[in-house]
C-alpha positions in Angstrom: -4.8 -9.6 -24.0 -4.5 -7.0 -21.2 -7.5 -4.8 -20.2 -6.5 -1.7 -22.2 -6.0 -3.7 -25.4 -9.4 -5.3 -24.9 -11.0 -1.9 -24.2 -9.4 -0.4 -27.3 -10.4 -3.3 -29.5 -14.1 -2.9 -28.3 -14.1 0.9 -28.8 -12.7 0.6 -32.3 -15.5 -1.8 -33.2 -18.4 -0.2 -31.4 -17.7 2.7 -29.1 -21.1 4.5 -29.0 -22.8 4.7 -25.6 -19.8 3.7 -23.6 -18.6 5.1 -20.3 -14.9 4.7 -19.3 -13.8 4.5 -15.6 -10.1 5.4 -15.1 -8.3 5.2 -11.8 -6.4 8.5 -11.7 -5.0 8.9 -8.2 -4.3 6.7 -5.2 -3.3 7.8 -1.7 -2.4 5.0 0.7 -3.4 1.4 -0.2 -5.3 0.2 -3.2 -5.8 -3.1 -5.1 -5.0 -1.4 -8.4 -2.7 1.5 -9.4 -3.4 4.6 -11.5 -4.1 3.7 -15.1 -6.5 0.8 -14.3 -9.6 1.1 -16.4 -13.0 -0.4 -16.8 -15.2 0.2 -19.9 -19.0 0.0 -19.3 -20.5 -0.5 -22.8 -24.0 -0.8 -24.1 -26.0 -3.6 -22.5 -24.0 -3.4 -19.3 -21.0 -5.2 -20.8 -17.9 -4.5 -18.7 -14.3 -4.8 -19.8 -11.5 -4.4 -17.3 -11.5 -3.5 -13.6 -10.4 -0.7 -11.3 -10.5 -2.6 -8.0 -10.7 -6.2 -6.8 -14.4 -6.2 -7.4 -15.6 -3.9 -4.6 -16.1 -0.7 -6.6 -17.4 -1.9 -9.9 -21.0 -2.2 -8.9 -21.2 1.3 -7.5 -19.4 2.7 -10.6 -21.8 0.8 -12.9 -24.7 2.5 -11.2 -23.0 5.9 -11.4 -22.2 5.4 -15.1 -25.9 5.4 -15.9 -26.1 9.1 -14.9 -22.9 9.9 -16.7 -24.3 8.3 -19.9 -27.6 10.1 -19.5 -26.2 13.5 -18.9 -23.1 13.3 -21.1 -21.0 14.9 -18.4 -18.0 13.3 -16.8 -17.9 12.7 -13.0 -15.0 12.4 -10.6 -15.8 9.8 -7.9 -13.8 9.7 -4.7 -13.7 6.7 -2.4 -12.1 7.4 1.0 -11.5 4.2 3.0 -9.2 5.6 5.6 -12.0 5.8 8.2 -12.5 2.6 10.3 -16.3 2.8 9.8 -16.0 2.4 6.1 -16.2 -1.3 6.6 -19.7 -0.8 8.0 -21.1 2.3 6.2 -18.9 2.7 3.1 -18.0 0.5 0.2 -16.3 -2.0 2.5 -12.8 -1.9 1.0 -10.8 -2.0 4.2 -7.7 -0.8 2.3 -7.2 2.4 4.2 -6.7 4.5 1.1 -8.2 7.3 -1.0 -8.8 6.6 -4.7 -10.2 8.9 -7.4 -11.9 7.5 -10.5 -13.0 9.5 -13.5 -16.1 8.4 -15.2 -16.3 9.8 -18.7 -18.8 9.4 -21.6 -17.0 8.4 -24.8 -17.8 9.4 -28.3 -18.0 6.7 -30.9 -14.5 5.4 -31.7 -12.5 8.0 -29.8 -9.3 9.3 -31.5 -7.0 8.1 -28.7 -8.3 4.5 -29.0 -7.6 4.5 -32.8 -4.1 5.8 -32.1 -3.4 3.2 -29.5 -4.6 0.4 -31.8 -2.3 1.6 -34.6 0.7 2.1 -32.3 0.2 -1.3 -30.7 0.2 -2.8 -34.2 3.4 -1.1 -35.2 5.2 -1.5 -31.8 5.2 2.2 -30.8 4.3 3.9 -27.5 1.3 6.2 -27.1 1.3 9.2 -24.8 -2.0 9.7 -23.0 -3.3 12.3 -20.6 -6.5 11.9 -18.5 -7.6 15.4 -17.2 -9.6 15.0 -14.1 -9.4 18.3 -12.3 -8.0 21.8 -12.6 -7.5 24.3 -15.4 -5.9 21.9 -17.9 -9.2 21.5 -19.8 -12.5 19.6 -19.7 -12.2 16.2 -18.0 -11.5 13.2 -20.2 -8.9 11.1 -21.9 -6.8 12.6 -24.8 -3.6 12.1 -26.7 -0.7 14.0 -25.2 0.8 15.6 -28.3 4.2 17.2 -28.5 2.8 20.7 -27.9 0.6 19.9 -24.8 2.8 17.2 -23.3 4.9 19.3 -21.0 2.1 21.5 -19.7 -0.3 18.6 -19.2 2.3 16.5 -17.4 2.9 19.4 -15.0 -0.7 19.9 -14.1 -1.8 18.3 -10.7 -5.2 17.4 -12.0 -3.9 15.3 -14.9 -2.9 11.7 -15.0 -0.2 11.1 -17.6 0.6 7.7 -19.0 2.8 6.1 -21.6 1.1 3.1 -23.1 3.9 0.9 -24.1 3.8 -1.6 -27.0 3.3 -5.3 -26.1 6.2 -7.1 -24.5 7.8 -9.2 -27.2 8.4 -12.9 -26.4 10.3 -15.2 -28.8 9.7 -19.0 -28.1 12.3 -21.1 -29.9 10.6 -24.5 -29.9 7.1 -25.3 -30.9 6.5 -28.5 -29.0 3.3 -29.2 -27.0 4.8 -27.6 -23.9 5.3 -24.3 -25.8 1.5 -24.0 -26.4 0.4 -23.2 -22.8 3.4 -20.8 -22.5 2.2 -19.0 -25.7 -1.3 -18.8 -24.4 -0.3 -17.4 -21.0 1.9 -14.8 -22.6 -1.0 -13.8 -24.9 -3.3 -13.5 -21.9 -0.9 -10.9 -20.6 -1.1 -8.9 -23.8 2.4 -9.9 -24.9 3.4 -10.2 -28.6 4.5 -13.8 -29.1 6.6 -15.3 -31.9 7.0 -19.0 -32.1 10.0 -20.5 -34.1 11.1 -24.1 -34.7 13.5 -25.9 -37.2 10.6 -28.3 -37.9 8.2 -26.7 -40.4 5.3 -28.8 -39.3 5.4 -27.5 -35.7 5.1 -23.7 -35.7 1.6 -23.5 -37.3 -1.5 -21.3 -36.8 -3.5 -24.3 -35.9 -1.1 -25.1 -33.0 -0.5 -21.5 -32.0 -3.6 -19.5 -32.8 -3.3 -15.7 -32.4 0.4 -15.4 -32.0 2.1 -12.5 -33.8 4.7 -14.5 -35.7 5.4 -18.1 -36.8 8.9 -18.8 -38.2 10.5 -22.0 -39.5 14.1 -22.6 -40.7 17.4 -24.2 -39.9 18.4 -23.9 -36.2 21.6 -22.0 -37.1 19.5 -19.3 -38.9 16.5 -19.2 -36.7 17.6 -16.5 -34.3 18.5 -14.2 -37.2 15.2 -14.8 -38.9 13.2 -14.0 -35.7 15.6 -11.1 -34.8 14.5 -10.6 -31.1 14.5 -6.9 -30.2 16.9 -5.5 -27.5 15.2 -5.8 -24.1 12.8 -8.5 -25.2 12.2 -12.0 -23.8 13.4 -15.3 -25.3 13.3 -18.9 -24.4 14.9 -22.0 -26.0 12.8 -25.2 -25.6 13.2 -27.4 -28.7 14.1 -30.4 -26.5 16.8 -31.3 -29.1 20.4 -30.7 -28.1 21.5 -30.2 -31.8 18.9 -27.4 -32.1 19.4 -25.8 -28.7 23.1 -25.4 -29.1 23.2 -23.2 -32.2 20.1 -21.3 -31.0 21.8 -20.4 -27.7 25.1 -19.6 -29.5 23.3 -16.8 -31.5 21.0 -15.6 -28.7 23.6 -15.3 -25.9 25.4 -12.2 -27.3 22.1 -10.3 -27.8 21.0 -7.6 -25.3 17.9 -9.5 -24.2 16.0 -8.7 -21.0 15.5 -12.4 -20.4 17.0 -15.6 -22.0 15.8 -19.0 -20.7 16.8 -22.5 -21.6 14.6 -25.4 -20.7 16.3 -28.5 -19.2 18.5 -29.4 -16.3 21.5 -27.5 -15.2 24.0 -30.1 -16.3 22.6 -30.0 -19.9 22.9 -26.2 -19.9 26.5 -26.3 -18.7 27.4 -28.8 -21.4 25.8 -26.6 -24.1 27.8 -23.6 -22.8 31.0 -25.6 -22.9 30.4 -26.7 -26.4 29.6 -23.2 -27.5 32.8 -22.0 -25.9 34.8 -24.7 -27.8 33.1 -23.4 -31.0 34.7 -20.0 -30.5 32.2 -17.9 -28.7 33.6 -16.2 -25.6 30.9 -16.9 -23.0 31.2 -13.9 -20.6 30.1 -13.8 -17.0 27.4 -11.4 -18.1 26.0 -13.9 -20.6 26.0 -16.6 -17.9 24.2 -14.3 -15.5 21.6 -13.4 -18.0 20.9 -17.0 -19.0 18.1 -18.6 -16.9 18.9 -22.3 -16.8 17.1 -24.2 -15.4 14.3 -21.8 -16.5 11.5 -20.7 -14.3 10.7 -20.0 -10.6 10.8 -22.8 -8.1 7.1 -23.5 -7.8 7.3 -27.3 -7.8 5.9 -27.2 -11.3 5.1 -30.5 -13.0 3.6 -30.7 -16.5 3.4 -28.2 -19.4 0.8 -25.9 -17.8 2.6 -25.6 -14.5 6.0 -25.2 -16.1 4.6 -22.4 -18.3 3.3 -20.7 -15.2 6.7 -20.8 -13.5 8.4 -19.5 -16.6 6.0 -16.6 -17.2 6.2 -15.7 -13.5 10.0 -15.5 -13.7 9.8 -13.4 -16.9 7.4 -11.0 -15.2 9.7 -10.7 -12.1 12.7 -9.9 -14.4 10.7 -7.3 -16.3 9.6 -5.7 -13.0 13.0 -5.9 -11.4 11.7 -8.2 -8.6 13.2 -11.4 -7.2 10.0 -13.5 -7.1 10.0 -13.8 -3.3 6.6 -14.2 -1.4 5.0 -10.8 -0.8 4.7 -11.5 2.9 8.5 -11.3 3.0 8.6 -7.9 1.3 9.3 -5.0 3.6 8.5 -2.3 1.0 5.0 -1.5 -0.3 3.7 -4.0 -2.8 3.6 -1.5 -5.7 6.8 0.4 -4.8 
């Protein structure tokens, strides 16, 4: 579960007395980007973060005044000066960040809207007013009437909260369990499917969005992965992987992976072609086989890490190279 999902869940259960910190602008370097949030709830409970841990304590202290007065406060941290390391908050990032601290009413309307839209797979348009004539500071829904004007204001951070990334795991063996857990930790929506009815169960995959069983030749249609979603085939059975891949290859997926060695994948593709499917160069390019990044992974947990890392790189349009070899800014 990502931080905004966790914040929304808490607010919809007990929002009274909370203060929300939202990172609204960044100039120069910063550990987090605009949209990072930390909820400071009753009893000092904190959910989320806006930095690597260097601003949270200061914001926690400032939140007490915001909670007491009921008035929002814009906090500016300027770490461009060299003496910030000695006399400031000690970030050493050489950047300027602005963070809005706002007191929240019990169960704010925008949190309820996000929860409902996440449940139904829809996006939510948010606006965080932090300065200027756009209105009182705070988080609000950016409705159709206000959307254009709010987005144009310089003192407004606008954000589209996208629905969870859908991941379909075809294969419910033991090595699929850490993969499902890691994906859920990222806030993704996970569906697990397997031809063996005893495998895709709530006991083995707690908290996933969907569990599907059925014949391998029908499984892809029963799951119906959405365009632009992620899918991986990992049943460990050739007779299951072949029909699954035959039905998944033509779909406009953002990512399609196949567990197993390269020679096995080539044999499956050859068999599929003999069965009548025209395996195009685009399909071959989209298929990740062997699946995952080259991390030297060994064992289910490490393999899951390499697969999730590759999926994330594909979603972000990155190549998975070490950041020290990147010439552009990290967040560009």
